[in-house]
N, C-alpha and C positions, 0 to 999 in steps of 0.2 A: 474422872476421879477428882473429887474436890480436895481442897487443902485440909479438910477435916478427916479424910480417909487416910490415916497414917498407920504405919505398922511398926513393929519392933519398938525401938526406943523413941517412937514418935517421928520417924522419918518417912516422908512420902516418896513415891516413885519418882516424882519430879526432882527430888534431891539427887538421886543417882543419875538421872538423865543430864542434869546440870553438871555433875562431875565428869560425865563423858564429854560434854561440850568443852570444859576447860582442858581436859586431856587432849582434845583435838586442836586446841588453840595454836599449838606449834606446828600443825600440819599432819601430825600422826599420833594416834593413841597407841602407845607401846602395849605389847601383849601382856606384860606384867601388870601394867596399870589397869587394863581391861579386866584381867582376871581378878585383881584386887577389888575393883568396883563390883563385879558380879558376886564375888564371895561375900563382900560386905552386905550386899542387897539380900542375898540368901540368908545370911546370919541375922539380918534385921527382920526376917520372917515374910519376905515378899512372896506373894502368890505366883503360880506358874505364869499367868498372863502378864503380870508385871515384870517378872524375870525375863520373859521373851522380849518385851518392849525394851528393857534395859540392854539386853544382849544385842538387839538391833542397833541401839545407840552406840555400842562399842564397835560396830562393824562399818558404820558410815559416818562421815563427818557431821557433827552437830554444831550449829551456829549458836553462839552465846545469845544473840538477839532473839532466838526462838524461845528462850526461857521466859516464862511469865512469872515475875516475882510476886504477883498477887496470889499465886498458888502456893506460896511458901510462907510459913510463919516467920517471925523475927529470928527465932533461934535457928530455924532451918536455913535462913539466908546467911547467918553467921557461920553455920556449919559448912555450907557450900563454899563460902569464901575461905574458911580455915583449911578445909581439905584441898581446895584448889592451890593454896599457898604451898601446902605440903607436897602435892603432886608436882608442882612446878620445880621444887627443890630436890626431887628424888635423884636426879642425875648429877647433883653436886653444884649446879649453877642454874641461875635463872636468866635465860637469854632475853634480849630486848623484846622479842615477840611475846614471850610469856609475861614479861612485866606489863606490856601494853594490854594483854588479855586480862590480867589481874585488875588493872585499873578500870577497864571496861566492865568487868564483872562486878567490881565494887560499886561502880556508878549505876549499873543496871539494877543491882540489888538494893540501891538506895542506902548504902552503908556509909556512915561518916568516917573520917580518918581515924577517930578514936576507936570506933567499933572495929574497924579493919585491923588496927594495932592489937586490940584484945584478941580478936579471932586468930591473927597470925601467931601471937604469943601462945595461945592455947594449943595450936597445931604443933608448934616447936616443942612445947613441953612433952607432948605425947610422942612425937617423933624421936625425941632424945631418950626415951625409955629403952631398955636393953633390946626389946624386940620391936620397936616402933619405927624402924627405918626402912621397911619394905612394905609394899602393898599387901603381900600375903599375910603379914603379921600386924598391920596397922590396926590399932584398937579404936575403932570408930565409936564404940560405946563409951570408952573413957574420954574421947574427945568431946562427945556430946555432954558428958557430965561436967567436964571442965568449962565448956562454953555456958552451960546452964548456970554454973557458979559465977562465972564472969559477968553474965548478963544481969545478975542481981546487983552487981556493983557499978554498972554504968548507966548513964541516962541516955535517953533517945538522942540528945544533941551531942553526945560524945563523939 
C-alpha cells in the first residue's frame, strides 16, 4: 500500500499500525486502546484486509523503528504523534518509558519541537471535549481537522 492509498479522512493503514506501536511502547497495549484503534480504523473506512492487518498489530508488540515515515504524509506524521501523546496520557500520567517513546517517535517522524507542540496541543483540545477522554469516544476526525488547521499556520522548520 503506498502513501497515496489512503482512506476515510485521508489516513492510511500505516497510521493505525503506528498507533499500535506507540501503544505497545510501555510494554502492553491495553484492551481499551486496541479497541479504540480498531474502531477508529473501521470508522475511517478501512477495508477488511487492512482491518485484519491492524488487528494483528494490536495483538503482538510493534516496534516504533518498524514504522517507515516515508509512507506517511506530513499531516499523517503529525496525526500519529498527536494521537500517541493522547494515548500516553490516557491513564492520567506519562511514565518515563512513554516519554522516551514519544521522543523516539517524534525523532523517527522527523518532527521539529514546534510541530510536536502543535500536534500535542491539538490532541489535548480534542481530548478535553466532553466525550474525548476515552478511546471509544475519541474523535479522530476532529483531531485531523484541528491538525489540518494547525498545519496551515506552521512552517516546516517550526
